[in-house]
C-alpha positions in Angstrom: 38.6 90.9 136.9 41.7 90.4 134.7 42.0 93.6 132.0 42.4 92.4 128.4 45.3 93.8 126.7 45.6 93.6 122.7 49.3 94.7 122.9 49.0 98.3 121.4 49.4 101.2 123.1 45.8 103.0 123.7 45.5 105.5 120.7 49.4 105.8 120.4 50.8 106.1 117.0 53.2 103.9 115.6 56.7 106.1 115.5 57.4 107.7 112.0 60.9 107.0 110.7 62.7 109.9 110.7 64.9 110.9 107.6 68.1 113.2 108.0 67.7 116.6 106.1 70.8 116.8 104.2 73.5 119.7 104.8 72.3 121.6 101.3 68.8 121.4 102.0 68.8 122.2 106.0 70.7 125.4 104.6 67.8 126.9 103.0 65.1 127.3 105.7 62.7 127.3 102.7 63.9 123.7 101.2 64.0 122.4 104.7 60.5 123.5 105.2 59.4 121.4 102.0 61.2 118.7 102.8 60.1 118.2 106.4 56.2 118.7 104.3 56.9 116.5 101.5 58.8 113.8 104.5 55.6 113.6 105.8 53.3 113.5 103.4 55.5 110.2 101.9 55.9 108.6 105.1 57.5 105.0 104.7 57.2 105.6 101.3 60.4 107.8 101.4 63.1 105.2 101.2 67.2 105.6 101.1 66.5 105.9 97.6 64.0 108.7 96.7 65.9 111.1 99.5 68.2 112.6 96.6 65.2 112.9 94.8 63.1 114.6 97.5 66.3 117.1 98.3 66.3 117.6 94.5 62.9 118.9 94.9 62.7 120.7 98.1 65.9 122.9 96.6 64.2 123.4 93.3 61.2 124.8 95.3 63.1 126.9 97.1 64.8 128.8 93.8 61.4 128.8 92.1 60.1 131.0 94.5 62.5 133.0 95.3 63.3 133.5 91.6 59.6 134.0 91.2 59.6 136.7 93.8 62.1 138.5 92.2 60.9 138.2 89.0 57.8 140.1 90.6 59.4 142.8 91.9 61.6 143.3 88.4 59.8 142.3 86.0 60.0 140.4 82.7 62.6 142.7 81.3 66.0 144.4 81.9 67.8 147.3 80.8 71.1 146.5 79.5 73.1 148.9 77.6 70.2 151.1 76.7 68.4 148.3 75.3 65.3 145.7 77.0 65.9 142.2 77.1 64.4 139.4 78.6 65.5 139.0 82.5 67.7 136.4 83.3 65.3 135.3 85.8 62.6 133.7 83.1 64.9 130.7 82.5 65.3 130.0 85.9 61.7 130.1 86.7 61.7 128.0 83.7 64.5 125.1 84.2 63.3 124.9 87.8 60.0 124.9 87.5 60.8 121.9 85.1 62.9 120.0 88.0 60.2 120.6 90.4 57.7 118.6 88.2 60.3 115.9 86.8 60.9 115.2 90.3 57.4 115.2 91.3 56.7 112.7 89.3 59.8 110.5 90.6 58.3 111.0 94.1 55.0 109.2 92.7 53.3 112.4 91.9 52.1 113.2 95.0 53.9 116.5 95.0 52.8 117.5 91.3 50.0 119.6 91.2 50.9 118.8 87.5 49.5 115.2 88.2 47.4 113.8 85.3 44.8 111.5 86.3 
């Protein structure tokens, strides 16, 4: 008796399109990991138009995490000429957080923990 075929491999998943990681993202290991995680999450919704947005998001997440880590070890104030001043890393954290939120919205909000529903 002949086997019936459906034209699909048994349990074979459709190949996912791969998107090359930009050099600027690839140079930063954390940004590269964020890119890969987000690209997998976006799947076919990651278009050529969204790739620069994802690159900006990935780099901003890496810079944000780095600045938060340094800020945690140094603290919110720094000493300059015998005076305490606000640590400039606070500005970096604020700026990168804004970039992360804005770019997450552009990526359909799937990356945004601040998504309003």
